[in-house]
C-alpha positions as protocol buffer text, in pm:
chain_id: "A"
residue {
  index: 1
  type: MET
  ca { x: 9941 y: 11002 z: 11230 }
}
residue {
  index: 2
  type: LEU
  ca { x: 10225 y: 10870 z: 11018 }
}
residue {
  index: 3
  type: SER
  ca { x: 10286 y: 10590 z: 11270 }
}
residue {
  index: 4
  type: LEU
  ca { x: 9930 y: 10464 z: 11214 }
}
residue {
  index: 5
  type: LEU
  ca { x: 9971 y: 10421 z: 10839 }
}
residue {
  index: 6
  type: PRO
  ca { x: 10133 y: 10072 z: 10844 }
}
residue {
  index: 7
  type: SER
  ca { x: 9866 y: 9946 z: 11087 }
}
residue {
  index: 8
  type: LEU
  ca { x: 9588 y: 10084 z: 10866 }
}
residue {
  index: 9
  type: ILE
  ca { x: 9735 y: 9903 z: 10566 }
}
residue {
  index: 10
  type: THR
  ca { x: 9759 y: 9584 z: 10773 }
}
residue {
  index: 11
  type: LEU
  ca { x: 9395 y: 9614 z: 10880 }
}
residue {
  index: 12
  type: SER
  ca { x: 9296 y: 9671 z: 10518 }
}
residue {
  index: 13
  type: SER
  ca { x: 9467 y: 9343 z: 10432 }
}
residue {
  index: 14
  type: ALA
  ca { x: 9273 y: 9173 z: 10713 }
}
residue {
  index: 15
  type: PHE
  ca { x: 8948 y: 9319 z: 10577 }
}
residue {
  index: 16
  type: CYS
  ca { x: 9021 y: 9173 z: 10233 }
}
residue {
  index: 17
  type: GLY
  ca { x: 9076 y: 8834 z: 10395 }
}
residue {
  index: 18
  type: PHE
  ca { x: 8754 y: 8865 z: 10595 }
}
residue {
  index: 19
  type: ASP
  ca { x: 8554 y: 8962 z: 10287 }
}
residue {
  index: 20
  type: ALA
  ca { x: 8711 y: 8674 z: 10095 }
}
residue {
  index: 21
  type: VAL
  ca { x: 8585 y: 8436 z: 10365 }
}
residue {
  index: 22
  type: ARG
  ca { x: 8238 y: 8592 z: 10347 }
}
residue {
  index: 23
  type: ARG
  ca { x: 8222 y: 8565 z: 9969 }
}
residue {
  index: 24
  type: SER
  ca { x: 8354 y: 8209 z: 9969 }
}
residue {
  index: 25
  type: ALA
  ca { x: 8107 y: 8092 z: 10233 }
}
residue {
  index: 26
  type: SER
  ca { x: 7812 y: 8232 z: 10035 }
}
residue {
  index: 27
  type: ALA
  ca { x: 7946 y: 8148 z: 9688 }
}
residue {
  index: 28
  type: ARG
  ca { x: 7683 y: 8041 z: 9437 }
}
residue {
  index: 29
  type: SER
  ca { x: 7899 y: 8031 z: 9126 }
}
residue {
  index: 30
  type: ASP
  ca { x: 8257 y: 8014 z: 9009 }
}
residue {
  index: 31
  type: GLU
  ca { x: 8252 y: 8393 z: 8962 }
}
residue {
  index: 32
  type: ASP
  ca { x: 8200 y: 8436 z: 9337 }
}
residue {
  index: 33
  type: LEU
  ca { x: 8505 y: 8218 z: 9404 }
}
residue {
  index: 34
  type: GLN
  ca { x: 8709 y: 8419 z: 9154 }
}
residue {
  index: 35
  type: ARG
  ca { x: 8618 y: 8744 z: 9332 }
}
residue {
  index: 36
  type: ALA
  ca { x: 8719 y: 8593 z: 9664 }
}
residue {
  index: 37
  type: ALA
  ca { x: 9050 y: 8483 z: 9511 }
}
residue {
  index: 38
  type: LEU
  ca { x: 9112 y: 8837 z: 9383 }
}
residue {
  index: 39
  type: LEU
  ca { x: 9053 y: 8971 z: 9734 }
}
residue {
  index: 40
  type: VAL
  ca { x: 9328 y: 8742 z: 9865 }
}
residue {
  index: 41
  type: LEU
  ca { x: 9558 y: 8876 z: 9594 }
}
residue {
  index: 42
  type: VAL
  ca { x: 9478 y: 9234 z: 9701 }
}
residue {
  index: 43
  type: ALA
  ca { x: 9558 y: 9133 z: 10060 }
}
residue {
  index: 44
  type: MET
  ca { x: 9897 y: 9008 z: 9939 }
}
residue {
  index: 45
  type: VAL
  ca { x: 9975 y: 9344 z: 9782 }
}
residue {
  index: 46
  type: LEU
  ca { x: 9874 y: 9526 z: 10100 }
}
residue {
  index: 47
  type: ASP
  ca { x: 10080 y: 9285 z: 10311 }
}
residue {
  index: 48
  type: THR
  ca { x: 10384 y: 9371 z: 10102 }
}
residue {
  index: 49
  type: LEU
  ca { x: 10319 y: 9743 z: 10138 }
}
residue {
  index: 50
  type: ASP
  ca { x: 10272 y: 9761 z: 10515 }
}
residue {
  index: 51
  type: GLY
  ca { x: 10620 y: 9630 z: 10591 }
}
residue {
  index: 52
  type: ARG
  ca { x: 10787 y: 9858 z: 10339 }
}
residue {
  index: 53
  type: VAL
  ca { x: 10593 y: 10161 z: 10464 }
}
residue {
  index: 54
  type: ALA
  ca { x: 10690 y: 10079 z: 10822 }
}
residue {
  index: 55
  type: ARG
  ca { x: 11058 y: 10061 z: 10727 }
}
residue {
  index: 56
  type: MET
  ca { x: 11040 y: 10379 z: 10520 }
}
residue {
  index: 57
  type: THR
  ca { x: 10870 y: 10574 z: 10799 }
}
residue {
  index: 58
  type: ARG
  ca { x: 11081 y: 10407 z: 11071 }
}
residue {
  index: 59
  type: THR
  ca { x: 10765 y: 10304 z: 11258 }
}
residue {
  index: 60
  type: GLN
  ca { x: 10846 y: 9934 z: 11301 }
}
residue {
  index: 61
  type: SER
  ca { x: 10733 y: 9795 z: 11636 }
}
residue {
  index: 62
  type: ALA
  ca { x: 10651 y: 9473 z: 11817 }
}
residue {
  index: 63
  type: PHE
  ca { x: 10283 y: 9571 z: 11807 }
}
residue {
  index: 64
  type: GLY
  ca { x: 10296 y: 9606 z: 11429 }
}
residue {
  index: 65
  type: ARG
  ca { x: 10463 y: 9266 z: 11393 }
}
residue {
  index: 66
  type: GLU
  ca { x: 10197 y: 9094 z: 11604 }
}
residue {
  index: 67
  type: LEU
  ca { x: 9913 y: 9273 z: 11426 }
}
residue {
  index: 68
  type: ASP
  ca { x: 10060 y: 9175 z: 11091 }
}
residue {
  index: 69
  type: SER
  ca { x: 10074 y: 8809 z: 11196 }
}
residue {
  index: 70
  type: LEU
  ca { x: 9710 y: 8811 z: 11308 }
}
residue {
  index: 71
  type: ALA
  ca { x: 9604 y: 8973 z: 10983 }
}
residue {
  index: 72
  type: ASP
  ca { x: 9808 y: 8721 z: 10785 }
}
residue {
  index: 73
  type: LEU
  ca { x: 9637 y: 8432 z: 10963 }
}
residue {
  index: 74
  type: VAL
  ca { x: 9298 y: 8567 z: 10852 }
}
residue {
  index: 75
  type: SER
  ca { x: 9394 y: 8663 z: 10496 }
}
residue {
  index: 76
  type: PHE
  ca { x: 9637 y: 8382 z: 10411 }
}
residue {
  index: 77
  type: GLY
  ca { x: 9554 y: 8106 z: 10657 }
}
residue {
  index: 78
  type: VAL
  ca { x: 9176 y: 8102 z: 10692 }
}
residue {
  index: 79
  type: ALA
  ca { x: 9056 y: 8274 z: 10373 }
}
residue {
  index: 80
  type: PRO
  ca { x: 9239 y: 8050 z: 10119 }
}
residue {
  index: 81
  type: ALA
  ca { x: 9142 y: 7737 z: 10312 }
}
residue {
  index: 82
  type: VAL
  ca { x: 8772 y: 7831 z: 10312 }
}
residue {
  index: 83
  type: LEU
  ca { x: 8797 y: 7936 z: 9948 }
}
residue {
  index: 84
  type: VAL
  ca { x: 8936 y: 7602 z: 9831 }
}
residue {
  index: 85
  type: TYR
  ca { x: 8706 y: 7404 z: 10061 }
}
residue {
  index: 86
  type: GLN
  ca { x: 8396 y: 7573 z: 9919 }
}
residue {
  index: 87
  type: GLY
  ca { x: 8524 y: 7533 z: 9564 }
}
residue {
  index: 88
  type: SER
  ca { x: 8640 y: 7172 z: 9575 }
}
residue {
  index: 89
  type: LEU
  ca { x: 8722 y: 7002 z: 9906 }
}
residue {
  index: 90
  type: HIS
  ca { x: 8362 y: 6991 z: 10029 }
}
residue {
  index: 91
  type: ARG
  ca { x: 8317 y: 6699 z: 9788 }
}
residue {
  index: 92
  type: LEU
  ca { x: 8555 y: 6490 z: 10003 }
}
residue {
  index: 93
  type: GLY
  ca { x: 8355 y: 6516 z: 10325 }
}
residue {
  index: 94
  type: LEU
  ca { x: 8559 y: 6490 z: 10645 }
}
residue {
  index: 95
  type: ALA
  ca { x: 8887 y: 6457 z: 10453 }
}
residue {
  index: 96
  type: GLY
  ca { x: 8822 y: 6795 z: 10293 }
}
residue {
  index: 97
  type: VAL
  ca { x: 8747 y: 6957 z: 10629 }
}
residue {
  index: 98
  type: LEU
  ca { x: 9065 y: 6817 z: 10782 }
}
residue {
  index: 99
  type: GLY
  ca { x: 9272 y: 6918 z: 10481 }
}
residue {
  index: 100
  type: ALA
  ca { x: 9150 y: 7278 z: 10506 }
}
residue {
  index: 101
  type: PHE
  ca { x: 9215 y: 7283 z: 10879 }
}
residue {
  index: 102
  type: VAL
  ca { x: 9567 y: 7143 z: 10838 }
}
residue {
  index: 103
  type: PHE
  ca { x: 9647 y: 7431 z: 10604 }
}
residue {
  index: 104
  type: THR
  ca { x: 9520 y: 7688 z: 10854 }
}
residue {
  index: 105
  type: ALA
  ca { x: 9701 y: 7518 z: 11143 }
}
residue {
  index: 106
  type: CYS
  ca { x: 10031 y: 7504 z: 10954 }
}
residue {
  index: 107
  type: GLY
  ca { x: 9989 y: 7871 z: 10865 }
}
residue {
  index: 108
  type: ALA
  ca { x: 9946 y: 7955 z: 11235 }
}
residue {
  index: 109
  type: ILE
  ca { x: 10255 y: 7751 z: 11323 }
}
residue {
  index: 110
  type: ARG
  ca { x: 10455 y: 7920 z: 11048 }
}
residue {
  index: 111
  type: LEU
  ca { x: 10358 y: 8267 z: 11172 }
}
residue {
  index: 112
  type: ALA
  ca { x: 10432 y: 8179 z: 11536 }
}
residue {
  index: 113
  type: ARG
  ca { x: 10776 y: 8045 z: 11441 }
}
residue {
  index: 114
  type: PHE
  ca { x: 10847 y: 8359 z: 11240 }
}
residue {
  index: 115
  type: ASN
  ca { x: 10762 y: 8579 z: 11539 }
}
residue {
  index: 116
  type: VAL
  ca { x: 10984 y: 8377 z: 11771 }
}
residue {
  index: 117
  type: LEU
  ca { x: 11279 y: 8403 z: 11531 }
}
residue {
  index: 118
  type: ALA
  ca { x: 11213 y: 8774 z: 11478 }
}
residue {
  index: 119
  type: MET
  ca { x: 11216 y: 8836 z: 11855 }
}
residue {
  index: 120
  type: ARG
  ca { x: 11542 y: 8644 z: 11888 }
}
residue {
  index: 121
  type: ASP
  ca { x: 11709 y: 8848 z: 11614 }
}
residue {
  index: 122
  type: ALA
  ca { x: 11555 y: 9181 z: 11717 }
}
residue {
  index: 123
  type: GLY
  ca { x: 11870 y: 9301 z: 11892 }
}
residue {
  index: 124
  type: ARG
  ca { x: 12107 y: 9204 z: 11615 }
}
residue {
  index: 125
  type: ALA
  ca { x: 12231 y: 9474 z: 11385 }
}
residue {
  index: 126
  type: GLY
  ca { x: 12276 y: 9421 z: 11015 }
}
residue {
  index: 127
  type: PRO
  ca { x: 12086 y: 9406 z: 10687 }
}
residue {
  index: 128
  type: PRO
  ca { x: 11754 y: 9219 z: 10656 }
}
residue {
  index: 129
  type: PRO
  ca { x: 11791 y: 8841 z: 10621 }
}
residue {
  index: 130
  type: ARG
  ca { x: 11816 y: 8707 z: 10268 }
}
residue {
  index: 131
  type: PHE
  ca { x: 11632 y: 8385 z: 10350 }
}
residue {
  index: 132
  type: ILE
  ca { x: 11341 y: 8283 z: 10572 }
}
residue {
  index: 133
  type: VAL
  ca { x: 11270 y: 7938 z: 10711 }
}
residue {
  index: 134
  type: GLY
  ca { x: 10965 y: 7771 z: 10561 }
}
residue {
  index: 135
  type: LEU
  ca { x: 10737 y: 7883 z: 10282 }
}
residue {
  index: 136
  type: PRO
  ca { x: 10574 y: 8217 z: 10373 }
}
residue {
  index: 137
  type: VAL
  ca { x: 10201 y: 8204 z: 10430 }
}
residue {
  index: 138
  type: THR
  ca { x: 10157 y: 8443 z: 10139 }
}
residue {
  index: 139
  type: GLY
  ca { x: 10333 y: 8194 z: 9910 }
}
residue {
  index: 140
  type: ALA
  ca { x: 10120 y: 7906 z: 10036 }
}
residue {
  index: 141
  type: ALA
  ca { x: 9806 y: 8115 z: 9991 }
}
residue {
  index: 142
  type: GLY
  ca { x: 9926 y: 8197 z: 9641 }
}
residue {
  index: 143
  type: ILE
  ca { x: 9932 y: 7827 z: 9558 }
}
residue {
  index: 144
  type: LEU
  ca { x: 9565 y: 7789 z: 9659 }
}
residue {
  index: 145
  type: VAL
  ca { x: 9463 y: 8108 z: 9480 }
}
residue {
  index: 146
  type: ALA
  ca { x: 9640 y: 7982 z: 9169 }
}
residue {
  index: 147
  type: ILE
  ca { x: 9444 y: 7656 z: 9191 }
}
residue {
  index: 148
  type: VAL
  ca { x: 9116 y: 7847 z: 9210 }
}
residue {
  index: 149
  type: MET
  ca { x: 9199 y: 8085 z: 8927 }
}
residue {
  index: 150
  type: THR
  ca { x: 9340 y: 7820 z: 8693 }
}
residue {
  index: 151
  type: GLY
  ca { x: 9048 y: 7593 z: 8774 }
}
residue {
  index: 152
  type: GLY
  ca { x: 8809 y: 7866 z: 8667 }
}
residue {
  index: 153
  type: ALA
  ca { x: 9009 y: 7924 z: 8350 }
}
residue {
  index: 154
  type: ALA
  ca { x: 8987 y: 7552 z: 8276 }
}
residue {
  index: 155
  type: GLY
  ca { x: 8611 y: 7582 z: 8247 }
}
residue {
  index: 156
  type: GLY
  ca { x: 8476 y: 7474 z: 8583 }
}
residue {
  index: 157
  type: PRO
  ca { x: 8502 y: 7518 z: 8960 }
}
residue {
  index: 158
  type: LEU
  ca { x: 8858 y: 7403 z: 9036 }
}
residue {
  index: 159
  type: GLY
  ca { x: 8857 y: 7171 z: 8737 }
}
residue {
  index: 160
  type: GLY
  ca { x: 8549 y: 6970 z: 8832 }
}
residue {
  index: 161
  type: ALA
  ca { x: 8466 y: 6699 z: 9087 }
}
residue {
  index: 162
  type: GLY
  ca { x: 8747 y: 6465 z: 8980 }
}
residue {
  index: 163
  type: ALA
  ca { x: 9011 y: 6724 z: 9073 }
}
residue {
  index: 164
  type: ALA
  ca { x: 8927 y: 6730 z: 9445 }
}
residue {
  index: 165
  type: PRO
  ca { x: 9190 y: 6467 z: 9550 }
}
residue {
  index: 166
  type: ALA
  ca { x: 9460 y: 6651 z: 9353 }
}
residue {
  index: 167
  type: VAL
  ca { x: 9355 y: 6980 z: 9512 }
}
residue {
  index: 168
  type: LEU
  ca { x: 9376 y: 6820 z: 9856 }
}
residue {
  index: 169
  type: ALA
  ca { x: 9725 y: 6687 z: 9778 }
}
residue {
  index: 170
  type: ALA
  ca { x: 9841 y: 7030 z: 9663 }
}
residue {
  index: 171
  type: MET
  ca { x: 9702 y: 7187 z: 9979 }
}
residue {
  index: 172
  type: LEU
  ca { x: 9885 y: 6936 z: 10199 }
}
residue {
  index: 173
  type: VAL
  ca { x: 10212 y: 6996 z: 10013 }
}
residue {
  index: 174
  type: ALA
  ca { x: 10174 y: 7371 z: 10065 }
}
residue {
  index: 175
  type: SER
  ca { x: 10102 y: 7307 z: 10434 }
}
residue {
  index: 176
  type: LEU
  ca { x: 10417 y: 7096 z: 10476 }
}
residue {
  index: 177
  type: LEU
  ca { x: 10630 y: 7355 z: 10297 }
}
residue {
  index: 178
  type: MET
  ca { x: 10518 y: 7619 z: 10548 }
}
residue {
  index: 179
  type: VAL
  ca { x: 10639 y: 7418 z: 10850 }
}
residue {
  index: 180
  type: SER
  ca { x: 10946 y: 7277 z: 10675 }
}
residue {
  index: 181
  type: THR
  ca { x: 11305 y: 7394 z: 10726 }
}
residue {
  index: 182
  type: ILE
  ca { x: 11349 y: 7479 z: 10357 }
}
residue {
  index: 183
  type: ARG
  ca { x: 11484 y: 7832 z: 10318 }
}
residue {
  index: 184
  type: PHE
  ca { x: 11309 y: 8064 z: 10077 }
}
residue {
  index: 185
  type: ARG
  ca { x: 11430 y: 8402 z: 9960 }
}
residue {
  index: 186
  type: SER
  ca { x: 11279 y: 8699 z: 10141 }
}
residue {
  index: 187
  type: PHE
  ca { x: 11381 y: 8955 z: 9874 }
}
residue {
  index: 188
  type: LYS
  ca { x: 11410 y: 9211 z: 10158 }
}
residue {
  index: 189
  type: ASP
  ca { x: 11771 y: 9271 z: 10060 }
}
residue {
  index: 190
  type: LEU
  ca { x: 11677 y: 9343 z: 9699 }
}
residue {
  index: 191
  type: ARG
  ca { x: 11814 y: 9676 z: 9583 }
}
residue {
  index: 192
  type: PHE
  ca { x: 11710 y: 9869 z: 9276 }
}
residue {
  index: 193
  type: ASP
  ca { x: 12015 y: 9799 z: 9065 }
}
residue {
  index: 194
  type: THR
  ca { x: 12076 y: 9636 z: 8728 }
}
residue {
  index: 195
  type: ARG
  ca { x: 12024 y: 9287 z: 8867 }
}
residue {
  index: 196
  type: ALA
  ca { x: 11692 y: 9385 z: 9027 }
}
residue {
  index: 197
  type: ALA
  ca { x: 11580 y: 9558 z: 8708 }
}
residue {
  index: 198
  type: LEU
  ca { x: 11653 y: 9245 z: 8504 }
}
residue {
  index: 199
  type: LEU
  ca { x: 11464 y: 9030 z: 8755 }
}
residue {
  index: 200
  type: ILE
  ca { x: 11161 y: 9258 z: 8747 }
}
residue {
  index: 201
  type: ALA
  ca { x: 11172 y: 9275 z: 8368 }
}
residue {
  index: 202
  type: PHE
  ca { x: 11184 y: 8895 z: 8346 }
}
residue {
  index: 203
  type: ALA
  ca { x: 10891 y: 8857 z: 8587 }
}
residue {
  index: 204
  type: LEU
  ca { x: 10679 y: 9111 z: 8400 }
}
residue {
  index: 205
  type: GLY
  ca { x: 10772 y: 8980 z: 8054 }
}
residue {
  index: 206
  type: SER
  ca { x: 10712 y: 8616 z: 8140 }
}
residue {
  index: 207
  type: SER
  ca { x: 10385 y: 8702 z: 8315 }
}
residue {
  index: 208
  type: ALA
  ca { x: 10264 y: 8891 z: 8009 }
}
residue {
  index: 209
  type: LEU
  ca { x: 10356 y: 8596 z: 7789 }
}
residue {
  index: 210
  type: VAL
  ca { x: 10173 y: 8347 z: 8014 }
}
residue {
  index: 211
  type: SER
  ca { x: 9869 y: 8573 z: 8029 }
}
residue {
  index: 212
  type: ALA
  ca { x: 9857 y: 8612 z: 7650 }
}
residue {
  index: 213
  type: ARG
  ca { x: 9917 y: 8242 z: 7587 }
}
residue {
  index: 214
  type: TRP
  ca { x: 9670 y: 8101 z: 7840 }
}
residue {
  index: 215
  type: ALA
  ca { x: 9478 y: 8325 z: 8084 }
}
residue {
  index: 216
  type: PRO
  ca { x: 9555 y: 8587 z: 8350 }
}
residue {
  index: 217
  type: GLY
  ca { x: 9482 y: 8333 z: 8621 }
}
residue {
  index: 218
  type: PHE
  ca { x: 9782 y: 8126 z: 8513 }
}
residue {
  index: 219
  type: VAL
  ca { x: 10015 y: 8417 z: 8595 }
}
residue {
  index: 220
  type: VAL
  ca { x: 9962 y: 8354 z: 8966 }
}
residue {
  index: 221
  type: ALA
  ca { x: 10040 y: 7986 z: 8915 }
}
residue {
  index: 222
  type: TRP
  ca { x: 10357 y: 8071 z: 8720 }
}
residue {
  index: 223
  type: LEU
  ca { x: 10493 y: 8324 z: 8971 }
}
residue {
  index: 224
  type: THR
  ca { x: 10408 y: 8114 z: 9276 }
}
residue {
  index: 225
  type: GLY
  ca { x: 10543 y: 7796 z: 9122 }
}
residue {
  index: 226
  type: ALA
  ca { x: 10867 y: 7968 z: 9020 }
}
residue {
  index: 227
  type: TYR
  ca { x: 10916 y: 8102 z: 9373 }
}
residue {
  index: 228
  type: VAL
  ca { x: 10855 y: 7764 z: 9536 }
}
residue {
  index: 229
  type: LEU
  ca { x: 11077 y: 7586 z: 9284 }
}
residue {
  index: 230
  type: LEU
  ca { x: 11356 y: 7839 z: 9342 }
}
residue {
  index: 231
  type: GLY
  ca { x: 11349 y: 7775 z: 9717 }
}
residue {
  index: 232
  type: VAL
  ca { x: 11349 y: 7396 z: 9681 }
}
residue {
  index: 233
  type: VAL
  ca { x: 11630 y: 7396 z: 9422 }
}
residue {
  index: 234
  type: GLU
  ca { x: 11847 y: 7630 z: 9631 }
}
residue {
  index: 235
  type: SER
  ca { x: 11791 y: 7415 z: 9941 }
}
residue {
  index: 236
  type: LEU
  ca { x: 11891 y: 7101 z: 9752 }
}
residue {
  index: 237
  type: TRP
  ca { x: 12197 y: 7284 z: 9617 }
}
residue {
  index: 238
  type: ARG
  ca { x: 12305 y: 7375 z: 9973 }
}
residue {
  index: 239
  type: LEU
  ca { x: 12217 y: 7034 z: 10116 }
}
residue {
  index: 240
  type: PRO
  ca { x: 12563 y: 6872 z: 10070 }
}
residue {
  index: 241
  type: ARG
  ca { x: 12723 y: 7148 z: 10275 }
}
residue {
  index: 242
  type: THR
  ca { x: 12501 y: 7063 z: 10569 }
}
residue {
  index: 243
  type: MET
  ca { x: 12597 y: 6694 z: 10572 }
}
residue {
  index: 244
  type: PRO
  ca { x: 12854 y: 6579 z: 10835 }
}
residue {
  index: 245
  type: ARG
  ca { x: 13095 y: 6441 z: 10574 }
}
residue {
  index: 246
  type: PHE
  ca { x: 13122 y: 6774 z: 10395 }
}
residue {
  index: 247
  type: ARG
  ca { x: 13146 y: 6969 z: 10720 }
}
residue {
  index: 248
  type: ALA
  ca { x: 13433 y: 6746 z: 10833 }
}
residue {
  index: 249
  type: ARG
  ca { x: 13611 y: 6800 z: 10502 }
}
residue {
  index: 250
  type: ASP
  ca { x: 13570 y: 7176 z: 10534 }
}
residue {
  index: 251
  type: GLU
  ca { x: 13711 y: 7165 z: 10886 }
}
residue {
  index: 252
  type: GLU
  ca { x: 14010 y: 6964 z: 10762 }
}
residue {
  index: 253
  type: GLU
  ca { x: 14071 y: 7230 z: 10498 }
}
residue {
  index: 254
  type: ILE
  ca { x: 14040 y: 7513 z: 10749 }
}
residue {
  index: 255
  type: GLU
  ca { x: 14258 y: 7354 z: 11020 }
}
residue {
  index: 256
  type: PRO
  ca { x: 14589 y: 7365 z: 10822 }
}
residue {
  index: 257
  type: GLN
  ca { x: 14521 y: 7729 z: 10748 }
}
residue {
  index: 258
  type: ARG
  ca { x: 14488 y: 7794 z: 11120 }
}
residue {
  index: 259
  type: HIS
  ca { x: 14817 y: 7615 z: 11186 }
}
residue {
  index: 260
  type: ARG
  ca { x: 14986 y: 7820 z: 10917 }
}
residue {
  index: 261
  type: GLY
  ca { x: 14849 y: 8132 z: 11079 }
}
residue {
  index: 262
  type: HIS
  ca { x: 14984 y: 8023 z: 11420 }
}
residue {
  index: 263
  type: ARG
  ca { x: 15327 y: 7949 z: 11271 }
}
residue {
  index: 264
  type: GLY
  ca { x: 15325 y: 8287 z: 11100 }
}
residue {
  index: 265
  type: ARG
  ca { x: 15253 y: 8466 z: 11428 }
}
residue {
  index: 266
  type: GLU
  ca { x: 15518 y: 8261 z: 11609 }
}
residue {
  index: 267
  type: SER
  ca { x: 15780 y: 8349 z: 11349 }
}
residue {
  index: 268
  type: ARG
  ca { x: 15694 y: 8719 z: 11374 }
}
residue {
  index: 269
  type: GLU
  ca { x: 15724 y: 8702 z: 11752 }
}
residue {
  index: 270
  type: GLU
  ca { x: 16065 y: 8534 z: 11721 }
}
residue {
  index: 271
  type: ARG
  ca { x: 16186 y: 8808 z: 11487 }
}
residue {
  index: 272
  type: MET
  ca { x: 16070 y: 9069 z: 11734 }
}
């Protein structure tokens, strides 16, 4: 029975995504869109729990990974796209339809790539990876949920009719980040130490400040934006090390050390 618990949590996340699609498709007011957005947020919490429960109970499996990906496609690929389309992109006609589909398609590609990389690294021992390639679908869905919730806080459905092109642009940026090679932190290696406590305290304190200063919906925008910005800044910081000129310089610095090591071994052999 314990082995079924992660799968039940995963299916609960999928149900939240399904219900978010249902509510978005039949939305008659901004309140309906807000409820659908909250369901996507609940799915995010459940998606975080299922992996941790599987690791705690040592019930990780290939079946669970595939089920999690299918649930993620529903909750974070289809549901946010339908939500934003119903709230704003329908005003753009075919461009809005294509924009919503591009988001869903990029989410599917992101999940498929994750599964391929996970299968390749399945036999390797070691701690969980610190970084993952491409923006997670949960992060991309968070961007769209933040748009919906901040749009409602601004006094209208996604900020009104004039905001539709900006919403489409934001959706396309989120789609590109999912299929990009930018590395984002997974936080799977996070341990409950002083550093983690300070990070959690900062997240909670800043979220409370944003909520008190503006509205609770802006907390999602703040946390999602900070996560995306952190990944982009860290990738730009590491970019020079990936350029051929810097790699060649590093090799030139390493090569003399190798020669010194060889000479050291040769001298020891001569003494022997």
